[in-house]
C-alpha positions as CSV (number, residue, x, y, z in Angstrom):
1,M,0.0,0.0,0.0
2,L,1.4,3.4,-1.0
3,P,1.4,6.3,1.4
4,V,-1.1,9.1,1.0
5,I,0.6,12.3,-0.1
6,R,-0.7,15.0,2.2
7,D,1.2,17.9,0.6
8,Q,-1.1,20.7,-0.7
9,R,1.2,21.4,-3.6
10,P,0.1,20.0,-7.0
11,I,1.3,16.5,-7.6
12,V,2.9,17.5,-10.9
13,S,5.3,19.9,-9.2
14,T,6.0,17.4,-6.4
15,L,6.9,14.6,-8.7
16,A,8.4,16.6,-11.5
17,S,11.7,14.8,-11.9
18,P,12.0,11.0,-11.9
19,V,15.0,11.2,-9.5
20,N,13.1,13.1,-6.9
21,R,9.9,11.1,-7.2
22,L,11.0,8.2,-5.0
23,S,12.7,10.5,-2.6
24,T,9.5,12.6,-2.3
25,L,7.4,9.5,-1.7
26,F,9.8,8.3,1.0
27,D,9.9,11.7,2.6
28,S,6.1,12.0,2.8
29,F,5.7,8.4,4.1
30,F,8.3,8.6,6.8
31,S,7.3,12.1,7.9
32,D,3.7,10.9,8.4
33,D,2.1,10.8,11.8
34,L,2.2,7.0,11.5
35,F,5.6,6.8,13.0
36,T,5.1,9.4,15.7
37,P,5.4,7.7,19.1
38,I,2.0,7.6,20.9
39,Q,2.9,5.3,23.7
40,S,1.6,7.7,26.3
41,Q,-1.8,7.8,24.6
42,I,-2.3,4.0,24.2
43,T,-4.7,2.3,26.5
44,A,-4.3,-1.4,26.5
45,A,-5.9,-4.4,28.2
46,I,-3.9,-6.3,30.8
47,P,-3.7,-10.1,31.3
48,L,-6.2,-11.4,33.8
49,S,-7.7,-14.6,35.0
50,M,-11.3,-15.0,36.3
51,W,-13.0,-18.1,37.9
52,E,-15.5,-19.0,40.5
53,D,-16.3,-21.7,43.1
54,E,-19.4,-22.3,45.1
55,D,-18.9,-19.2,47.3
56,H,-16.8,-16.7,45.5
57,L,-15.8,-15.1,42.2
58,Y,-12.1,-14.5,41.8
59,V,-10.2,-12.1,39.5
60,E,-6.4,-12.0,39.3
61,V,-4.5,-9.4,37.2
62,D,-0.8,-9.6,36.3
63,A,0.7,-6.3,37.5
64,P,4.5,-6.9,37.7
65,G,6.5,-4.1,39.2
66,M,3.4,-2.0,40.1
67,R,2.5,-0.5,43.4
68,E,-0.8,0.2,45.0
69,K,-0.7,3.9,43.9
70,D,-0.3,2.8,40.3
71,I,-3.6,1.0,40.1
72,E,-7.2,2.2,40.6
73,I,-10.1,-0.3,41.0
74,S,-13.7,0.7,41.0
75,I,-17.2,-0.8,40.4
76,H,-19.7,1.3,38.4
77,H,-23.1,0.0,37.2
78,G,-22.1,-3.6,37.6
79,D,-18.8,-3.3,35.8
80,L,-15.4,-3.8,37.5
81,L,-13.0,-1.2,36.1
82,I,-9.2,-1.6,36.6
83,R,-7.1,1.3,35.5
84,G,-3.5,2.1,35.9
85,E,-0.2,3.2,34.5
86,R,3.1,1.5,34.3
87,N,5.9,4.0,33.9
88,C,9.0,3.3,31.9
89,E,12.4,3.7,33.5
90,R,14.5,4.3,30.4
91,K,17.9,2.6,30.6
92,T,20.6,3.1,28.0
93,N,22.4,0.4,26.2
94,G,19.9,-2.3,26.8
95,Y,16.9,-4.3,25.5
96,D,13.4,-4.1,26.9
97,T,10.2,-5.8,25.6
98,R,8.0,-5.0,28.5
99,S,4.8,-3.0,28.1
100,Y,4.5,0.5,29.5
101,G,1.9,3.1,29.6
102,K,-1.8,3.4,30.6
103,F,-4.0,0.4,30.8
104,E,-7.7,-0.2,31.4
105,Q,-9.7,-3.4,31.7
106,R,-13.5,-3.4,32.1
107,I,-15.3,-6.6,33.2
108,S,-19.1,-7.0,33.5
109,L,-19.8,-8.6,36.8
110,P,-22.7,-11.1,37.3
111,N,-25.7,-9.7,39.1
112,W,-25.3,-12.2,42.0
113,V,-21.9,-10.8,43.0
114,R,-21.8,-8.8,46.3
115,A,-19.6,-5.9,45.3
116,D,-19.9,-4.2,48.6
117,T,-17.7,-6.8,50.4
118,V,-15.0,-7.3,47.8
119,Q,-11.4,-8.0,49.0
120,A,-8.5,-6.8,47.0
121,K,-4.7,-7.2,47.5
122,L,-1.5,-6.7,45.5
123,C,1.1,-9.2,46.3
124,N,4.2,-10.3,44.3
125,G,3.0,-8.5,41.1
126,V,-0.5,-10.0,41.1
127,L,-3.6,-8.1,41.9
128,S,-6.1,-10.5,43.5
129,M,-9.8,-9.7,44.1
130,T,-12.4,-11.9,45.8
131,F,-16.1,-11.2,45.3
132,P,-18.5,-13.1,47.6
133,K,-21.5,-14.6,45.9
134,G,-25.0,-13.7,47.1
135,E,-27.1,-16.4,48.6
136,E,-29.2,-16.6,45.4
137,A,-26.2,-17.7,43.4
138,K,-25.0,-20.4,45.7
139,P,-26.0,-23.9,44.9
140,R,-28.6,-25.4,47.3
141,R,-29.9,-28.8,47.7
142,I,-33.5,-29.5,47.2
143,A,-35.1,-32.0,49.6
144,L,-36.7,-34.9,47.8
145,K,-39.7,-36.8,49.4
146,A,-40.5,-40.3,48.4
147,E,-44.2,-41.3,48.2
């Protein structure tokens, strides 16, 4: 796919000589906003795990190197919202493939979750949340009568 020329000058004058045509195309392509770093504006999802047992719903989020002040947890209209930012400590002469920047994860919670008594902790780079189930969500045994 060829880049879009965003120059307001007529194309004829821009591509007048065959030697400059390729140079002009490369200049317009590589000066495009496509290659401008936007890392600080990116909002990405984070890896998480979610499961339940008879009494609780559990959510665990991978948050290596993060502190309590870097993460915000809230519940709004039945959605669990996890926001935060992992700042980059630039080091020279190295290699780094870790993700940095702002993140956000929104999870719709089931109606039977009791969000008022949630427990959350951050330990060893893992954010763990435990949501108790309401009585209506817990399995219950039905008595059977023989006739």
